[in-house]
Wavefront OBJ file of the C-alpha trace (Angstrom):
o trace
v 31.415 -36.540 66.634
v 30.443 -39.951 67.821
v 27.067 -38.745 69.139
v 26.443 -37.085 65.831
v 27.038 -40.249 63.925
v 24.810 -42.189 66.451
v 22.201 -39.458 66.000
v 22.925 -39.066 61.875
v 21.962 -43.304 62.014
v 19.335 -42.756 64.141
v 17.346 -40.619 61.369
v 17.835 -42.750 58.658
v 16.874 -45.901 60.272
v 12.727 -44.790 59.818
v 13.311 -44.845 56.426
v 13.935 -48.479 56.046
v 11.179 -49.955 56.721
v 9.128 -47.519 54.879
v 11.095 -48.202 51.918
v 10.696 -52.123 52.690
v 7.352 -51.756 52.722
v 6.696 -49.252 49.555
v 8.766 -52.632 47.822
v 6.094 -55.397 49.430
v 3.493 -53.027 48.331
v 5.021 -53.122 44.550
v 5.465 -56.842 44.406
v 1.992 -57.429 45.757
v 0.431 -54.899 43.265
v 2.743 -55.532 40.344
v 0.437 -56.280 37.732
v -0.970 -52.909 37.967
v 2.547 -51.546 37.469
v 2.887 -53.663 34.266
v -0.684 -52.420 33.048
v 0.730 -48.888 33.536
v 4.088 -49.514 31.830
v 3.302 -48.803 28.301
v 1.600 -45.549 29.245
v 5.066 -44.682 31.241
v 6.883 -45.877 27.867
v 4.741 -43.895 25.867
v 5.338 -40.575 27.465
v 9.012 -41.096 28.073
v 9.514 -42.006 24.207
v 7.493 -39.585 22.668
v 7.082 -36.488 25.310
v 10.264 -36.702 27.732
v 13.378 -37.830 25.249
v 12.512 -35.689 22.606
v 13.049 -32.867 24.708
v 16.659 -32.956 24.160
v 16.414 -31.174 20.882
v 14.447 -28.253 22.491
v 17.798 -26.862 22.103
v 18.134 -26.558 18.443
v 15.993 -23.428 19.121
v 18.849 -21.889 20.357
v 21.293 -23.072 17.913
v 21.886 -22.540 14.288
v 20.895 -26.087 13.678
v 22.846 -27.646 10.794
v 21.851 -31.495 9.984
v 25.276 -32.471 9.154
v 26.786 -31.390 12.333
v 24.227 -32.564 14.442
v 22.346 -31.019 17.692
v 25.722 -30.942 19.796
v 27.986 -29.537 16.560
v 25.845 -26.680 15.630
v 26.458 -23.258 16.926
v 25.023 -21.819 19.749
v 23.162 -18.195 18.831
v 21.032 -17.941 21.961
v 17.603 -16.153 21.699
v 18.237 -15.053 17.888
v 15.461 -16.909 16.759
v 13.075 -15.887 19.154
v 14.446 -12.328 18.481
v 13.526 -12.797 14.854
v 9.969 -13.969 15.031
v 9.013 -11.321 17.410
v 10.558 -8.617 15.333
v 8.671 -9.919 11.841
v 5.861 -8.062 10.484
v 3.546 -11.529 10.716
v 4.204 -11.728 14.067
v 1.028 -9.803 15.367
v -1.158 -11.512 12.793
v -0.281 -15.317 13.927
v -0.969 -14.480 17.354
v -3.796 -12.212 16.918
v -5.125 -15.268 14.361
v -4.225 -17.967 16.532
v -5.625 -16.190 19.959
v -8.753 -14.969 18.065
v -9.785 -18.391 17.063
v -8.960 -20.103 20.041
v -10.894 -17.487 22.561
v -13.656 -17.968 19.571
v -13.803 -21.544 20.201
v -13.773 -21.457 23.909
v -16.894 -19.196 23.957
v -18.989 -21.374 21.350
v -17.616 -24.349 21.694
v -17.288 -24.965 25.654
v -20.829 -24.147 27.031
v -22.696 -26.239 23.868
v -21.386 -29.477 25.445
v -22.668 -28.662 29.067
v -25.830 -27.634 27.440
v -26.408 -30.948 25.397
v -25.799 -33.109 28.264
v -28.480 -30.877 30.610
v -30.920 -31.711 27.695
v -29.773 -35.174 27.314
v -30.046 -35.977 31.334
v -33.627 -34.762 30.954
v -34.692 -37.104 28.200
v -36.310 -39.944 30.095
v -37.236 -41.709 26.954
v -34.354 -44.400 26.329
v -34.621 -45.068 22.781
v -34.612 -41.515 21.910
v -32.044 -40.255 24.155
v -29.970 -42.911 22.540
v -30.886 -41.432 19.095
v -29.840 -38.193 19.815
v -26.149 -39.740 21.362
v -25.978 -41.263 18.292
v -26.149 -38.419 16.307
v -23.899 -35.969 18.029
v -21.239 -38.724 18.813
v -21.089 -39.758 15.038
v -19.106 -36.701 14.007
v -16.446 -37.109 15.982
v -15.556 -40.077 14.420
v -15.136 -38.567 10.917
v -11.255 -37.365 10.057
v -10.197 -34.062 9.302
v -10.073 -34.421 5.973
v -13.799 -35.986 5.726
v -14.795 -33.093 7.477
v -13.104 -30.075 5.757
v -14.436 -32.267 2.035
v -17.904 -31.494 3.328
v -17.624 -28.171 4.201
v -16.244 -27.506 0.712
v -19.350 -29.670 -0.472
v -21.881 -27.711 1.447
v -20.347 -24.006 1.496
v -18.853 -23.713 -1.558
v -20.662 -21.157 -4.460
v -22.426 -24.059 -5.731
v -23.061 -25.667 -2.543
v -26.056 -26.573 -0.807
v -26.176 -23.576 1.776
v -25.743 -20.888 -1.279
v -28.183 -22.930 -3.513
v -30.567 -22.381 -0.727
v -29.559 -18.390 0.136
v -30.573 -18.491 -3.576
v -33.774 -19.880 -3.635
v -34.553 -17.733 -0.405
v -33.597 -14.580 -2.568
v -30.179 -13.800 -0.631
v -26.870 -13.058 -2.204
v -24.352 -16.163 -2.022
v -21.591 -15.992 0.959
v -18.288 -17.040 -0.043
v -17.708 -18.789 3.643
v -14.452 -20.652 2.296
v -12.596 -17.242 0.418
v -13.808 -14.253 2.671
v -10.937 -14.008 5.959
v -14.223 -12.531 7.688
v -16.132 -15.613 7.809
v -13.323 -18.156 8.211
v -13.292 -18.401 11.967
v -16.875 -18.798 11.921
v -16.804 -21.605 9.820
v -13.328 -23.216 11.560
v -15.236 -22.662 14.984
v -18.707 -24.065 14.114
v -17.936 -27.030 12.194
v -15.798 -28.123 15.490
v -18.488 -27.389 17.665
v -20.744 -29.746 15.461
v -17.914 -32.435 15.191
v -16.903 -32.417 18.507
v -20.120 -31.151 21.170
v -21.276 -34.998 21.134
v -18.350 -36.572 22.303
v -17.299 -33.533 24.749
v -20.489 -34.288 26.451
v -19.921 -37.726 27.383
v -17.769 -36.645 30.529
v -20.637 -34.185 32.008
v -23.450 -37.205 30.976
v -21.014 -39.017 33.512
v -20.783 -36.254 36.072
v -24.487 -35.886 36.290
v -25.043 -39.662 36.404
v -23.157 -39.105 39.499
v -25.691 -36.807 41.494
v -27.349 -37.855 44.138
v -31.117 -38.441 43.178
v -32.383 -37.499 46.762
v -31.187 -34.103 45.978
v -33.470 -34.303 43.281
v -36.260 -35.920 45.297
v -35.727 -33.063 48.134
v -36.034 -30.123 45.599
v -39.599 -31.847 44.105
v -40.747 -31.929 47.532
v -39.834 -27.837 47.724
v -41.505 -27.442 44.685
v -39.041 -26.573 42.794
v -39.585 -27.022 38.578
v -37.455 -28.965 36.335
v -35.630 -25.563 35.343
v -34.953 -24.853 38.843
v -33.134 -28.195 39.734
v -31.338 -28.205 36.880
v -29.987 -24.784 37.972
v -29.628 -25.112 41.997
v -29.112 -29.022 41.275
v -27.214 -30.481 38.089
v -25.016 -27.356 37.787
v -23.329 -27.307 41.197
v -22.989 -30.935 40.741
v -20.961 -30.794 37.681
v -18.963 -27.396 38.875
v -15.593 -28.803 39.246
v -16.236 -30.842 36.092
v -16.523 -27.808 34.503
v -13.279 -25.945 36.200
v -11.469 -28.657 35.375
v -12.157 -28.911 31.909
v -12.074 -25.069 31.131
v -8.150 -25.098 32.803
v -7.258 -28.006 30.201
v -8.850 -26.053 27.579
v -7.470 -22.989 28.287
v -4.106 -24.233 29.053
v -3.958 -25.263 25.224
v -5.245 -21.961 24.149
v -2.396 -21.200 21.664
v -2.306 -24.938 20.184
v -5.089 -24.480 17.058
v -5.348 -27.577 15.359
v -3.075 -27.146 12.362
v -4.991 -30.166 10.146
v -7.937 -28.488 9.659
v -6.603 -24.720 9.228
v -4.246 -26.025 6.965
v -6.994 -28.006 4.601
v -9.078 -25.073 4.769
v -6.375 -22.305 3.884
v -6.118 -20.853 0.771
v -4.440 -17.433 -0.703
v -7.779 -15.634 -0.269
v -8.352 -16.310 3.769
v -4.680 -16.198 4.621
v -5.133 -12.698 6.400
v -7.703 -14.671 9.068
v -6.326 -18.891 8.370
v -2.523 -17.853 9.020
v -1.445 -19.430 12.638
v 1.298 -20.074 14.585
v 0.941 -24.038 13.556
v 0.610 -23.189 10.312
v 3.684 -20.612 10.297
v 5.756 -23.547 11.739
v 4.689 -25.539 8.953
v 6.051 -23.491 6.391
v 9.250 -22.517 7.783
v 10.073 -25.690 9.830
v 8.997 -28.625 7.227
v 8.771 -26.574 4.230
v 11.318 -23.725 4.562
v 13.897 -26.514 6.307
v 14.554 -23.542 9.068
v 14.540 -26.063 11.877
v 15.960 -23.825 14.402
v 13.660 -20.887 13.757
v 10.750 -23.152 13.792
v 11.480 -25.180 16.894
v 12.045 -21.626 18.740
v 8.076 -20.508 17.505
v 7.351 -23.944 18.513
v 8.706 -23.935 22.346
v 7.240 -19.942 22.607
v 4.064 -21.170 21.856
v 4.785 -24.345 24.581
v 5.969 -21.716 27.258
v 2.891 -19.243 26.863
v 0.635 -22.089 27.018
v 1.941 -23.390 30.073
v 1.899 -19.827 31.836
v -1.927 -19.484 30.977
v -2.274 -22.663 32.246
v -0.547 -22.063 35.734
v -2.552 -18.651 35.563
v -5.868 -20.078 35.017
v -5.300 -22.539 37.322
v -3.970 -20.088 39.994
v -7.231 -17.937 39.465
v -9.428 -21.603 39.681
v -8.250 -22.373 42.992
v -8.276 -18.961 44.768
v -12.093 -18.339 43.270
v -13.493 -21.731 43.786
v -11.252 -24.224 45.649
v -11.042 -26.510 42.525
v -7.682 -27.243 40.647
v -5.530 -29.222 39.059
v -3.057 -29.164 41.732
l 1 2 3 4 5 6 7 8 9 10 11 12 13 14 15 16 17 18 19 20 21 22 23 24 25 26 27 28 29 30 31 32 33 34 35 36 37 38 39 40 41 42 43 44 45 46 47 48 49 50 51 52 53 54 55 56 57 58 59 60 61 62 63 64 65 66 67 68 69 70 71 72 73 74 75 76 77 78 79 80 81 82 83 84 85 86 87 88 89 90 91 92 93 94 95 96 97 98 99 100 101 102 103 104 105 106 107 108 109 110 111 112 113 114 115 116 117 118 119 120 121 122 123 124 125 126 127 128 129 130 131 132 133 134 135 136 137 138 139 140 141 142 143 144 145 146 147 148 149 150 151 152 153 154 155 156 157 158 159 160 161 162 163 164 165 166 167 168 169 170 171 172 173 174 175 176 177 178 179 180 181 182 183 184 185 186 187 188 189 190 191 192 193 194 195 196 197 198 199 200 201 202 203 204 205 206 207 208 209 210 211 212 213 214 215 216 217 218 219 220 221 222 223 224 225 226 227 228 229 230 231 232 233 234 235 236 237 238 239 240 241 242 243 244 245 246 247 248 249 250 251 252 253 254 255 256 257 258 259 260 261 262 263 264 265 266 267 268 269 270 271 272 273 274 275 276 277 278 279 280 281 282 283 284 285 286 287 288 289 290 291 292 293 294 295 296 297 298 299 300 301 302 303 304 305 306 307 308 309 310 311 312 313 314 315 316 317 318
């Protein structure tokens, strides 16, 4: 018994110097910990503490009784959502818009960054960057207002179509045009801003690789394909994982502002349904269950894509 106690004490003692050394490092770098403290507080207050309220998805929440006093109903709200007649429409619209946006919006910033990286005229490059970055700073309300201004029946686009002898297109009311209008307007707004991280990655490529490729007789296009793209491959994969991990999180504001009774068939997504049932309809438990389902599905998709990326390219988030 005594030997066992001595053995346990010996097993514990090596960790004491490590703890002391760790505390000394924290004291030495206290200013860095102080710098990161607001970020930690932000995530605790706005991301982790609110998770306490997730349990209302499994309860019949009544505001006067509070979260703890409300009746536990288990998966009743989830089953109600899965059995509803609009479940598949919401899911298909949400995934359809996200996949469409991913297919169109993901490669364009990469292409823009590759093109800007080849521009040698500093003034021309700065002008293009300013023009492509500027839409990012427009609010969603302004962007949708511009869409109504240009794409309405009397807007500039339909006026141009009429001028060249083509029939007008009801971009904002025909369901088949909603996804295209939403995706391409988002690409126009975000492509410049999204290209910044690729430009930073391109700036980190060793210039000697380009010099060696030139000496081997490689053309500019070949150097882009064999030097630049492999150089930013890890960045592309990481950003692709992050975007696919939020594939069900279609932005609520823009969809809601573009939505009307005529395009509801194509514009009704999970986020707008949560708004109608949770905020307008005051069905808090039901909307919480839908939101939890969306978050869990995004989480599992993120895990799957991260696992596939790690197996195929040895690049992953963790």
